[in-house]
Every structure is written in structure tokens, then in C-alpha cells.
C-alpha positions in Angstrom: 21.1 17.8 -0.5 17.7 18.7 1.0 16.8 16.3 3.7 13.1 15.4 3.1 12.9 12.9 6.0 11.7 13.8 9.4 13.5 12.2 12.4 11.3 9.7 14.3 8.2 10.3 12.2 7.3 6.7 11.6 3.5 6.9 11.2 0.6 5.8 9.0 -1.6 8.3 7.4 -4.7 8.4 5.2 -4.1 9.8 1.7 -6.2 12.7 0.3 -9.8 12.1 -0.8 -8.9 13.1 -4.3 -6.0 10.6 -4.7 -8.1 7.8 -3.2 -11.1 8.4 -5.5 -8.8 8.5 -8.6 -7.0 5.3 -7.5 -10.2 3.6 -6.5 -11.6 4.3 -10.0 -8.3 2.9 -11.5 -8.7 -0.3 -9.4 -12.0 -1.0 -11.0 -10.7 -0.4 -14.5 -11.5 3.3 -15.1 -8.8 5.7 -16.1 -9.9 9.2 -15.2 -7.3 11.9 -15.0 -9.2 14.4 -12.9 -11.8 14.1 -10.1 -14.3 16.2 -12.2 -14.4 13.4 -14.9 -15.6 10.8 -12.4 -19.4 10.0 -12.6 -21.4 10.8 -9.5 -22.3 7.2 -8.7 -18.6 6.1 -8.7 -17.6 9.2 -6.8 -20.2 8.5 -4.1 -19.1 4.9 -3.7 -15.5 5.9 -3.4 -16.4 8.8 -1.0 -18.2 6.3 1.3 -15.3 3.9 1.2 -12.9 6.7 2.0 -14.8 7.7 5.1 -14.6 4.2 6.4 -10.8 3.8 6.1 -8.9 2.8 9.2 -5.3 3.4 10.0 -3.2 0.3 10.5 -3.0 -1.0 14.1 -1.1 -3.7 15.9 -3.4 -6.3 17.5 -1.4 -6.7 20.7 1.5 -5.1 22.4 3.7 -8.0 21.3 2.7 -7.9 17.7 5.4 -7.0 15.2 3.0 -6.3 12.3 0.5 -3.5 11.8 -2.7 -4.9 10.3 -3.8 -3.1 7.2 -7.6 -3.2 6.6 -9.3 -3.8 3.4 -11.3 -0.7 2.2 -14.0 -2.8 0.6 -15.3 -6.3 0.7 -14.1 -8.7 -2.0 -14.1 -12.4 -2.8 -11.3 -14.3 -4.6 -11.9 -17.6 -6.3 -8.9 -20.0 -6.7 -6.3 -18.4 -9.0 -8.0 -15.0 -8.9 -6.1 -11.8 -7.9 -7.1 -8.3 -7.1 -5.2 -5.0 -6.7 -6.5 -3.0 -3.7 -5.9 0.7 -3.1 -5.6 0.8 0.7 -6.0 4.5 1.1 -3.0 4.4 3.4 0.6 5.8 3.2 3.4 5.6 5.6 5.9 8.3 6.7 9.2 6.7 7.7 12.7 7.7 8.8 15.2 7.4 6.0 16.7 4.2 7.5 13.4 2.4 7.7 11.2 0.4 5.3 7.8 -1.2 5.5 7.7 -5.0 4.9 4.2 -6.1 3.8 3.0 -9.7 4.1 -0.3 -11.5 4.2 -1.6 -12.1 7.7 -0.1 -15.5 8.5 -3.5 -17.2 9.2 -4.8 -16.2 5.7 -1.7 -17.5 4.0 -1.9 -20.7 6.0 -5.6 -21.4 5.6 -6.2 -20.1 2.0 -2.7 -20.1 0.4 -3.1 -16.3 -0.1 0.0 -14.7 -1.6 1.1 -11.2 -2.5 1.5 -10.9 -6.2 5.0 -9.4 -5.9 6.0 -11.8 -3.1 7.4 -9.4 -0.5 6.5 -5.8 -1.1 9.1 -3.3 0.0 7.7 0.2 0.8 10.7 2.5 0.8 10.8 5.7 3.0 11.0 8.0 0.0 7.9 6.5 -1.6 5.9 8.7 0.8 7.0 11.7 -1.3 5.7 10.4 -4.7 3.1 12.2 -6.7 0.6 9.5 -5.7 1.1 10.5 -2.1 2.9 7.2 -1.3 -0.5 5.4 -1.7 0.1 1.7 -0.7 -1.6 -0.7 -3.1 -1.7 -4.4 -2.3 -2.1 -7.0 -5.0 -3.1 -10.4 -3.7 -3.7 -13.8 -5.3 -5.6 -16.8 -4.1 -3.3 -19.7 -5.0 -5.3 -22.2 -3.0 -8.3 -24.3 -3.8 -10.9 -22.6 -1.6 -12.8 -19.4 -2.3 -11.6 -16.6 0.0 -13.8 -13.6 1.2 -12.9 -10.5 3.1 -15.3 -8.0 4.6 -14.7 -4.3 4.4 -12.6 -3.3 7.4 -11.0 -6.7 8.0 -7.3 -7.0 8.4 -5.9 -8.8 5.4 -2.2 -8.0 5.3 0.3 -6.7 7.9 3.2 -4.3 7.6 6.4 -4.5 9.7 8.6 -1.4 10.0 12.2 -2.4 9.9 15.7 -0.9 9.9 18.0 -1.3 6.9 21.7 -0.5 6.6 24.0 0.9 3.9 27.4 -0.3 2.8 30.4 2.0 3.3 30.7 2.4 -0.5 27.0 3.1 -1.1 26.5 5.3 -4.2 22.7 5.8 -4.2 21.4 8.7 -6.2 20.7 11.3 -3.5 19.3 13.9 -5.8 16.9 11.7 -7.8 13.3 11.9 -6.6 11.3 8.7 -6.6 8.0 9.0 -8.3 5.6 6.1 -8.3 5.5 2.6 -7.0 6.3 -0.7 -8.7 9.6 -0.5 -10.5 10.0 3.2 -10.0 13.6 3.1 -8.7 14.6 1.5 -12.0 12.8 4.2 -14.0 14.4 7.0 -12.0 17.9 5.8 -12.8 17.2 6.0 -16.5 16.0 9.6 -16.5 
């Protein structure tokens, strides 16, 4: 089996401009297949947002989580939700995963929740056709309107180890492709 993982290469990266522009267009309801199809105005907005992307950072030396920053400003009324293309991917050792959670203060003050409760970003997701682009879908389950300004930290990611059982039979030759539910899809191919 070809080992696609790099030892001790746990790091965040910004995805390509092309992937971000296509995903940003998708996030606002447009389904363009190529960058050439995207209207100039939409391209220019996405290009500006892309150039403002920030890599995740820990706030203090004792922080477990890396803050992920919103690429654009948004407001969520109670019971609203939004899917956000972060522009970020993460390269992880094969025995690591990224646990994504709302920043604790936002969850406490606004009852902000991630739509899939506890996103698991697997190490092999980095090698998907979408460049391992991390999307965050959040929902305002509180009774107050919630606003975030472009560049604010809104979720945090914690890199953790995981372990395998001695009788593990994971498919070593199946390539993950895509995000939500992609491991179930790959088993059926």
C-alpha cells in the first residue's frame, strides 16, 4: 500500500484559489463547474475574501484549540443556519484527527451549535478532490441574533490522536473522496 501520509506533518494550509472560488459560489447557492463560468462580480468578491483568509492559530500557549476564522461577515437570527467554506484544509499524520467545535463562549452566550454536532476531520480527507476543504455548518439555536465579522474566530479545532483495534479491517486501498458521509460512499463502490 502506498503511504500517502507524511510523518509529523500536522499543519493547516489555505486551499487553492480555484477551489475556494468554486466552493464560495456553492455556499451562496450557485453551482458552477468551472472557474470560467463564474461571473466577474462573484469572482471578484471571492478573490477578495480569499486574499483575507487567515490560518488557524491558538490564542495562548496553553490553548488546546486552534481558532478558525470566518472568511466573511454573517448574521444568524434564531433558528437560522449557514454553511461556511473556511478556505482551510489540514494535513495530519495518519493517527490524528481534527475535532471541530464552536468556540465555547459563543456556544454559551448564543447557544450556537454545529449542524453535525461534532465534526470529525479525518487525516485522509486532506487528499480528497476538494483539497480537503473544511466547511463549517453552524446553527443559532438560541433566542438572540448572532453576528460575526470577517476574520473573527468562530470555531476551534483540536488535533487529537486516535487508536485502532488489533482486529481493524479498514479498507487501506480505498481513497476517500469528499466530506460529509464520504466514508459510507467509498465502501459501496
